[in-house]
C-alpha positions, 0 to 999 in steps of 0.5 A: 464742701469741707469734706472735698477741699481738705484732702486737696491741701497736701498736694495744693501745697507742695505744689505751691513749694515747688513753685515759690522755689521757683518763682523766688529762684531758690530753685532754677528753673532748669532745676525744676525742668529736669525734675520734670524730665526725670518724671517723665522719663524715670519716675512715670515709666517705674511707676507705671510698670510697677502697677500693671506688673504687681497688682495680681490680676490677668490682662484680661482682669486688666482691661475689664475693671480699667474699661469703664474709666477708660471709655469715660476718659478717651470719650471726654479727651477726644470732646475736648479736641473737637471742641477745642479744634473749632474755638480755635478755628474762630481765635486764631483762624487757619494759624494753629487750631490743630495745635491747640485741640491736641493741646486741649485733648491731653489731660495732665494726666501725669502730674497732676492725675497720678499724685491725686490718684495716689493720694486721694483713692483707693489703690484699685484706681492705679491700674486704670490710670498706668493704661491710661498714662500708658495709652494717652499719648499713642490713642490721641496722638493717632486721632489728631494726625487723623484730624488734619489729614481730614480737615486739610483734604488730604487723605492720602498722606493719613498711611504716611502721617500714622506711621510718623505718629507710631514710630514716635509712640512706640518709642515712648517708655512710658508706653513700653514700660506698660506693655512689658508690665503687662506681658511680664505679669502674663508670663508670670516672670518673678521679679528679682527683689533688689529689682524690687527695691528700686521699682518701689523706691523710685516709684512711691517719690513720682506723685511729690515728684510730679507736684514739686515739679508742677509748681516749677513748671507753672513758674514759668507762666502769668495769667497774662499775654498771650490768649 
């Protein structure tokens, strides 16, 4: 038990610093929100690009390595979505079960899983992680749109729903970073050293920034209130 808990303490401490800084107004909530936005828009895309590009494997080897983790993760996420849908229907009626189910299926792969993988697991786990991060929004948003149309017995609207999802998701900087990294690696593109230095500096900051931002976000919420 001690061996399992002790490695988590530095992560908890960094997140707690972010929480306390915002909770006691040492740092404003808007700063914490901006830090989270920087993480999602800049630091994580560069993290995804780095580990999809620099790893010495082909695309096929990437997928072979990541496949077991991807299967386990997305089967679990889909199970959480289905469970969330049924539980939300019993608690919220017809008001928001689709929204609650979609939220339940979104594990915190950015603010929490990324620093946990970087700090606690071997570097080989970063490749499956960046593929999960890169594909998560696209796959889960697509499934959520299909579930919504099926529940409303509106199968004729599925093509339009999928079109809206795809048009939104293909603009995601995280998905773009994953695709660009894999393609550049596949074609043998050599990244200039100066560019690599910038990518490494910012991507190395992703884990601590994610934990501080997580703490700052949590300062907005309490255990009481809306169930």
